[in-house]
C-alpha positions as CSV (number, residue, x, y, z in Angstrom):
1,M,20.9,-30.9,245.0
2,M,23.2,-28.0,244.9
3,T,26.6,-27.9,246.6
4,E,29.1,-25.1,246.7
5,K,32.8,-25.4,247.8
6,C,33.9,-22.2,249.8
7,G,37.6,-22.9,250.8
8,E,37.5,-25.7,253.4
9,F,33.7,-25.5,253.7
10,E,31.0,-27.0,251.6
11,I,27.6,-25.4,251.5
12,T,24.8,-27.8,250.8
13,E,21.0,-27.9,250.6
14,Y,19.4,-29.4,253.6
15,K,18.7,-33.2,253.4
16,A,16.5,-35.2,255.8
17,E,19.6,-36.9,257.2
18,D,20.9,-33.6,258.4
19,F,17.9,-33.1,260.8
20,E,19.5,-34.4,264.0
21,A,22.8,-32.6,263.4
22,I,21.1,-29.2,262.8
23,A,18.7,-29.7,265.8
24,G,21.6,-30.4,268.0
25,L,23.5,-27.4,266.8
26,F,20.5,-25.2,267.1
27,R,20.0,-26.3,270.7
28,S,23.8,-25.9,271.5
29,V,23.9,-22.4,270.3
30,Y,20.9,-21.4,272.5
31,V,22.4,-23.1,275.6
32,K,25.6,-21.1,275.1
33,T,23.8,-17.8,274.2
34,Y,21.1,-17.9,276.9
35,P,22.6,-19.7,279.9
36,H,20.4,-17.9,282.3
37,F,17.1,-19.4,280.9
38,D,15.3,-22.0,282.6
39,P,16.8,-25.5,281.7
40,K,13.3,-26.7,280.6
41,F,13.6,-24.3,277.7
42,F,16.6,-26.3,276.3
43,A,14.7,-29.7,276.1
44,A,16.1,-31.2,272.9
45,E,12.5,-32.2,271.7
46,R,11.6,-28.6,271.8
47,F,14.2,-27.6,269.4
48,R,13.4,-30.6,267.1
49,A,9.6,-29.5,267.2
50,I,10.5,-26.0,266.2
51,L,12.5,-27.2,263.2
52,R,9.9,-29.9,262.2
53,E,6.8,-27.7,262.7
54,H,8.0,-24.2,261.8
55,T,11.3,-24.0,260.1
56,L,11.3,-26.9,257.7
57,P,7.9,-26.2,256.2
58,N,8.5,-22.5,255.8
59,S,12.2,-22.2,254.9
60,Q,15.0,-23.2,252.5
61,I,17.7,-24.6,254.7
62,W,21.4,-24.8,253.8
63,T,24.2,-26.4,255.8
64,A,27.9,-25.6,256.2
65,K,30.1,-28.7,256.4
66,T,33.8,-29.4,256.9
67,K,35.1,-32.9,256.4
68,G,31.5,-34.1,256.2
69,K,30.4,-32.7,259.6
70,I,27.7,-29.9,259.8
71,I,29.3,-26.9,261.6
72,G,26.6,-24.5,260.7
73,F,23.2,-23.9,259.0
74,F,20.9,-21.1,258.0
75,A,17.3,-20.9,257.0
76,L,15.9,-18.6,254.4
77,A,12.2,-17.7,254.9
78,K,10.7,-15.1,252.7
79,N,13.1,-12.1,253.1
80,S,14.9,-13.2,256.3
81,I,17.5,-15.6,257.6
């Protein structure tokens, strides 16, 4: 497991226990970015399914943490983030 310290942030490889935190963050960002979308689009299970069925199997995921709390993440898939 790789961890890098960047000032007050810590960058770590995804662990299974990070799932709910990144799913919640993923959803939260979409709610704020696309407030005009139909509320059905923002169902929490939809975002969990996207992560579980598409992102996790096809990407290397890294989290950004401060004081142990996930404040961001990114997924590397082939040549894209």
